[in-house]
C-alpha positions in Angstrom: 0.1 -0.2 -0.1 -0.5 2.5 -1.5 -1.7 1.2 -4.9 -3.0 2.3 -8.1 -5.8 -0.1 -8.6 -9.2 1.3 -8.9 -11.8 1.0 -5.8 -14.1 -1.0 -8.1 -10.9 -3.5 -8.7 -10.3 -3.5 -5.1 -14.0 -4.1 -3.9 -14.1 -7.3 -6.4 -10.6 -8.5 -5.1 -12.2 -8.2 -1.5 -15.3 -10.0 -2.7 -13.0 -12.8 -3.6 -11.0 -12.9 -0.2 -14.4 -13.1 1.7 -15.5 -15.8 -0.5 -12.4 -17.7 0.3 -12.6 -17.2 3.9 -16.0 -18.7 3.9 -14.9 -21.7 2.2 -11.6 -22.6 3.4 -9.8 -22.7 6.9 -8.1 -19.3 6.2 -8.4 -15.8 7.3 -7.0 -12.4 6.1 -4.6 -10.1 7.9 -3.7 -6.7 7.4 -0.5 -5.3 9.1 0.5 -1.8 9.3 3.9 -0.4 10.9 3.8 2.5 13.1 6.6 4.2 15.3 5.3 1.9 18.1 5.5 -1.2 16.4 3.3 -3.4 13.9 -0.3 -3.4 14.5 -2.5 -6.6 13.1 -5.8 -6.7 12.3 -7.4 -10.3 11.6 -10.6 -11.3 10.0 -11.7 -15.1 10.2 -14.9 -16.5 9.2 -17.2 -18.1 12.1 -19.7 -20.6 11.3 -22.0 -20.0 8.4 -19.5 -17.1 7.4 -22.0 -14.5 7.8 -20.2 -13.4 11.1 -16.3 -12.6 11.4 -14.2 -12.8 14.4 -12.2 -9.7 14.2 -8.8 -9.9 16.2 -6.7 -6.5 16.8 -3.3 -6.3 17.8 -1.7 -3.2 19.2 1.9 -3.6 20.6 0.7 -1.4 23.7 -2.3 -3.0 24.3 -2.1 -6.4 23.0 -4.7 -8.7 21.6 -8.6 -7.5 21.4 -11.3 -9.6 19.7 -14.8 -8.8 18.6 -17.5 -10.6 16.3 -18.3 -8.4 13.1 -20.6 -8.7 10.2 -19.6 -9.7 6.9 -20.4 -6.1 5.6 -18.2 -4.6 7.9 -15.2 -6.9 7.0 -15.6 -5.9 3.3 -16.0 -2.0 4.1 -12.8 -2.2 6.5 -10.8 -4.0 4.0 -11.7 -1.8 1.2 -11.0 1.4 3.4 -7.4 0.0 4.0 -6.9 -0.9 0.8 -7.9 2.1 -1.0 -5.5 4.3 1.2 -3.6 6.6 -0.8 -2.4 9.3 1.8 0.2 9.1 4.3 -1.1 8.4 8.0 0.0 9.4 11.4 3.6 8.0 10.9 4.2 9.4 7.3 4.4 8.0 4.0 7.5 5.6 5.2 4.9 3.4 7.1 2.5 3.4 4.5 4.7 1.4 2.3 5.5 -1.2 5.0 1.8 -2.2 5.0 0.6 -5.8 4.1 -2.8 -7.5 3.4 -2.3 -11.4 3.4 -4.3 -14.6 3.5 -2.9 -17.1 5.7 -4.1 -20.5 7.3 -6.3 -19.8 10.8 -3.7 -21.9 12.5 -1.1 -19.4 11.8 -3.1 -16.4 12.4 -4.1 -17.9 16.0 -0.5 -18.3 16.8 0.8 -14.6 15.9 
């Protein structure tokens, strides 16, 4: 991130990710680098796939978990993947952001 892909293409990409999360034992993790360390946001499908577990990691606060709806996951991923401006820590941090699909077991061990 940032990227030069259109928002429409990013929405289609996120729809594909959501579909894969509902069908396979994988989750998606978005990592962002700040001056204080690496923050992680993970989404893992629960049950029928209409609800997702959202796991947040902040180096200062540790892990927090909550349940969110599929639409929330889609909106949050699109918002993060369409960012094209520097954030609180500046441009250098944006280039280190990463979005990955990983097996659920790997995500839970992080």
